[in-house]
C-alpha positions in Angstrom: 85.6 98.9 179.2 85.4 95.4 177.6 81.6 95.5 177.6 81.7 98.9 175.8 84.0 97.4 173.1 81.6 94.5 172.7 78.7 96.9 172.5 80.4 98.9 169.8 81.3 95.7 167.9 77.7 94.7 167.9 76.6 98.2 166.7 79.1 97.9 163.8 77.8 94.5 163.0 74.2 95.9 163.0 75.4 98.6 160.6 76.9 95.9 158.3 73.5 94.1 158.4 71.7 97.3 157.4 73.9 97.5 154.3 73.1 93.8 153.4 69.4 94.6 153.9 69.7 97.7 151.7 71.2 95.7 148.9 68.7 92.9 149.1 65.7 95.3 149.4 67.0 97.5 146.6 66.9 94.4 144.2 63.5 93.4 145.6 62.2 96.9 145.2 63.3 96.9 141.5 61.4 93.6 141.0 58.2 94.2 143.0 58.2 98.0 143.8 59.4 100.2 146.6 56.2 100.0 148.6 55.8 96.2 148.4 59.4 95.7 149.3 59.0 98.0 152.3 55.8 96.3 153.3 57.4 92.9 153.3 60.3 94.2 155.5 57.9 95.7 158.0 55.5 92.8 158.2 58.3 90.3 158.7 59.9 92.6 161.2 56.6 93.1 163.1 56.0 89.3 163.3 59.5 88.6 164.4 59.5 91.5 167.0 56.1 90.3 168.2 57.5 86.8 168.8 60.5 88.3 170.6 58.2 90.3 172.9 56.1 87.3 173.7 59.0 85.1 174.6 61.8 87.4 175.8 60.5 90.9 176.8 60.3 91.5 180.5 57.2 93.3 181.9 57.3 97.1 181.9 55.3 99.4 184.1 54.5 101.6 181.1 52.8 100.4 177.9 53.0 101.9 174.4 49.7 103.5 175.0 51.0 105.4 178.0 54.2 107.0 176.7 54.3 110.6 175.3 52.9 110.4 171.8 56.0 112.1 170.3 58.0 109.0 171.2 55.9 106.9 168.9 56.9 109.0 165.9 60.2 107.1 165.5 58.3 104.3 163.8 57.4 106.7 161.0 61.0 107.5 160.4 61.8 103.9 159.8 59.3 103.9 156.9 60.9 106.9 155.3 64.4 105.3 155.7 63.3 102.0 154.1 61.5 103.6 151.1 64.4 106.0 150.4 67.0 103.2 150.6 65.0 100.8 148.4 64.7 103.5 145.8 68.3 104.8 146.1 70.4 101.6 146.2 69.7 100.5 142.7 70.6 104.0 141.4 73.7 104.9 143.4 74.8 101.6 144.9 74.8 100.2 148.3 78.0 101.9 149.5 77.1 105.4 148.4 73.6 105.1 149.7 74.9 103.8 153.0 77.5 106.6 153.4 74.9 109.2 152.5 72.7 107.8 155.3 75.6 107.8 157.7 76.3 111.5 156.8 72.7 112.3 157.6 72.8 110.2 160.8 76.0 111.8 162.0 74.9 115.3 161.3 71.6 114.9 163.1 73.2 112.9 165.9 75.7 115.7 166.5 72.8 118.3 166.7 70.8 116.0 169.0 73.9 115.5 171.2 74.9 119.2 171.2 71.5 120.5 172.2 70.3 117.6 174.2 67.2 117.3 172.1 64.6 114.6 172.6 65.6 114.1 176.3 69.1 112.9 175.5 72.2 114.1 177.5 74.0 117.1 176.0 77.4 116.3 174.5 79.2 119.4 173.4 80.1 119.8 169.7 83.9 119.5 169.5 86.4 120.2 166.7 87.1 116.5 166.3 83.4 115.8 165.8 83.2 118.5 163.2 86.3 117.2 161.5 84.8 113.7 161.4 81.7 115.1 159.7 83.8 116.9 157.1 85.9 113.8 156.4 82.7 111.7 156.1 81.3 114.3 153.7 84.5 114.0 151.6 84.2 110.2 151.7 80.7 110.5 150.3 81.9 112.8 147.5 84.8 110.6 146.5 82.7 107.4 146.6 80.0 109.0 144.5 82.4 110.3 142.0 84.2 107.0 141.6 81.0 105.0 141.3 79.5 107.5 138.7 82.6 107.0 136.6 82.1 103.2 136.6 78.4 103.5 135.8 79.0 106.1 133.1 
């Protein structure tokens, strides 16, 4: 149980880091452009990940060239996310953009869980999950409205 709590704390921290990244990249994107900002993020990320692989990744029986090709498509989604956030944060703010992303993540996550898509275990859609989605959608509406009043 304790390891699960630690894992969830690390995931929450990673979410916090994504908001910091979005705010920084939004400012950078305004200065140098969305594509250049995204390129910098992916180049630095690729170099850092490459170093982590060289020094820490244990050997695996399967290589990236051997996996089903649909599994490689996840890398493309990261590019879409980065470019959208770099463009959105300066316009709607970090909090609203982040909550909007979370609404999308939660909605798609619930569909993936419910139907067991992409080889994941099926987790039935429950009333509490739907309620969480509705409440998060309301949070997005309230946050957007309050930030648009300040900007306007």
